[in-house]
N, C-alpha and C positions, 0 to 999 in steps of 0.2 A: 599297663597291666598291673602295676602295683596298687593302683587306685580301685581296682575292680572289687576286692573284698570289702573295703570300707563303704563303697557306694552300695553294694549289695546288702550289707548290714543296715545301712541307713534306709534303703528302700523297704526292706523287710520290717523294720521298726515303724516306719510311716504307715505301711499297710496294716500292721497289727494294731497300732494305737490310733488310727484315724477315727474320728468321731462317727459313730454309726447312728442312723436315724432311729429314734425311739418310737415304738408303737404307742399310740394313745391308749391309755387304759380306760375302759368303759366306766361310766358313772354307775353307781348301784341301781339307779332307777332305769338305766338303759339296758341293764343286764337281766331282763325279766324273762324267765322261762316258763312261768305259770300261765297256762292258757286262760283266756277270758271266758267266764261263765255267762254266755249270752242270755240265758233265761233269767238268771239272777239280776243282770243289768237291766233287762227290759222290765222286770217286776219292780225294781227300785225306781225306774223312770216313771212307770205307771203310777206308783204310789205318790211320787212328787207332783205329778199332774193333777191327781185326784185330791190331794191334800188341800184343806182350806185354812190351815194354820199359818201359812206364810203371809207376809205383809211386805209392802214396798218400803223403800227407804224413807219416803215422805211420811208414811204412817208411823215410823219408828222414832219420832221426836222425843218421846218420853224416855227413851233408852240412851239419851245423850250423856255419856259418862266420861268423855275424854278430857284432855287438858283444857282449862278455861270454861268448862261446863258449869252451869250453876246459875 
């Protein structure tokens, strides 16, 4: 009976200080609440498809500016 109080205190301390699982904090890009403007997205995709200014990587040889270029 004389060990009851120290054991109870030890159990209470273990329960109180036991490591609790931490909730994962969402990344800023995952915490998006702004709705997607579908019309604007479709318009931008349409403009990209109709655009003639784009070029493939094979056509962009004159833009070689990285290390060792020259």
